[in-house]
C-alpha positions as a Python dict, from the first residue, in 0.01 Angstrom:
ca = {
    (1, 'X'): (0, 0, 0),
    (2, 'X'): (283, 248, 54),
    (3, 'X'): (367, 216, -317),
    (4, 'X'): (5, 295, -403),
    (5, 'X'): (23, 598, -173),
    (6, 'X'): (331, 724, -360),
    (7, 'X'): (157, 658, -692),
    (8, 'X'): (-154, 844, -575),
    (9, 'X'): (53, 1147, -479),
    (10, 'X'): (242, 1151, -809),
    (11, 'X'): (-66, 1110, -1030),
    (12, 'X'): (-320, 1297, -816),
    (13, 'X'): (-409, 1539, -1097),
    (14, 'X'): (-464, 1261, -1351),
    (15, 'X'): (-600, 955, -1172),
    (16, 'X'): (-830, 890, -879),
    (17, 'X'): (-712, 602, -665),
    (18, 'X'): (-982, 449, -449),
    (19, 'X'): (-927, 162, -207),
    (20, 'X'): (-1220, -62, -121),
    (21, 'X'): (-1188, -324, 150),
    (22, 'X'): (-1385, -643, 84),
    (23, 'X'): (-1236, -842, 371),
    (24, 'X'): (-1577, -922, 512),
    (25, 'X'): (-1656, -1122, 197),
    (26, 'X'): (-1333, -1319, 213),
    (27, 'X'): (-1311, -1370, 588),
    (28, 'X'): (-991, -1166, 599),
    (29, 'X'): (-1067, -922, 870),
    (30, 'X'): (-1303, -656, 988),
    (31, 'X'): (-1335, -301, 850),
    (32, 'X'): (-1214, -167, 1186),
    (33, 'X'): (-886, -358, 1143),
    (34, 'X'): (-843, -230, 788),
    (35, 'X'): (-899, 127, 905),
    (36, 'X'): (-629, 89, 1170),
    (37, 'X'): (-390, -55, 912),
    (38, 'X'): (-448, 236, 672),
    (39, 'X'): (-388, 486, 952),
    (40, 'X'): (-70, 314, 1066),
    (41, 'X'): (68, 314, 710),
    (42, 'X'): (-14, 681, 649),
    (43, 'X'): (-251, 606, 361),
    (44, 'X'): (-435, 923, 260),
    (45, 'X'): (-595, 827, -71),
    (46, 'X'): (-971, 765, -44),
    (47, 'X'): (-1045, 422, 101),
    (48, 'X'): (-1357, 264, 240),
    (49, 'X'): (-1558, -49, 285),
    (50, 'X'): (-1854, -206, 114),
    (51, 'X'): (-2117, -446, 233),
    (52, 'X'): (-2253, -469, -121),
    (53, 'X'): (-2169, -809, -267),
    (54, 'X'): (-2252, -675, -613),
    (55, 'X'): (-1918, -490, -614),
    (56, 'X'): (-1731, -818, -571),
    (57, 'X'): (-1943, -984, -838),
    (58, 'X'): (-1938, -698, -1091),
    (59, 'X'): (-1561, -669, -1091),
    (60, 'X'): (-1508, -1045, -1053),
    (61, 'X'): (-1289, -1011, -748),
    (62, 'X'): (-1168, -1364, -685),
    (63, 'X'): (-867, -1287, -467),
    (64, 'X'): (-711, -1008, -267),
    (65, 'X'): (-565, -779, -363),
    (66, 'X'): (-739, -707, -692),
    (67, 'X'): (-677, -381, -877),
    (68, 'X'): (-923, -257, -1138),
    (69, 'X'): (-826, 27, -1371),
    (70, 'X'): (-1138, 209, -1493),
    (71, 'X'): (-1101, 468, -1768),
    (72, 'X'): (-1273, 805, -1799),
    (73, 'X'): (-1562, 645, -1986),
    (74, 'X'): (-1624, 404, -1698),
    (75, 'X'): (-1492, 100, -1885),
    (76, 'X'): (-1262, -155, -1728),
    (77, 'X'): (-922, -98, -1889),
    (78, 'X'): (-733, -364, -1693),
    (79, 'X'): (-791, -593, -1398),
    (80, 'X'): (-494, -722, -1200),
    (81, 'X'): (-516, -995, -939),
    (82, 'X'): (-232, -1007, -690),
    (83, 'X'): (19, -759, -560),
    (84, 'X'): (132, -477, -788),
    (85, 'X'): (468, -310, -769),
    (86, 'X'): (507, 61, -833),
    (87, 'X'): (650, 13, -1182),
    (88, 'X'): (359, -201, -1297),
    (89, 'X'): (99, 36, -1154),
    (90, 'X'): (267, 330, -1327),
    (91, 'X'): (299, 145, -1659),
    (92, 'X'): (-67, 39, -1661),
    (93, 'X'): (-188, 383, -1555),
    (94, 'X'): (14, 557, -1826),
    (95, 'X'): (-118, 312, -2087),
    (96, 'X'): (-473, 386, -1972),
    (97, 'X'): (-415, 762, -1981),
    (98, 'X'): (-262, 741, -2328),
    (99, 'X'): (-559, 536, -2447),
    (100, 'X'): (-795, 806, -2320),
    (101, 'X'): (-621, 1067, -2535),
    (102, 'X'): (-679, 873, -2858),
}
């Protein structure tokens, strides 16, 4: 998550990063625990929780973490299951931004 925080700060004028905890659907914790973790790591990008199972179903979240890149038109540009390093996040985001210009 610290890498996502750095990414969020660098691209704040171009991309909205939103974290959504779905731990309650996977049995991996309680929203209260996630909130404490975010605070302890200094995460300032918007993050929250959902009790709406449709979110998990709509984006086909089968594992955690899952990252979904959604373009300006609201279309899924890329879905990534598993951890993302800073370089991969940046590469995918730039590809999405370049696609939006075309």
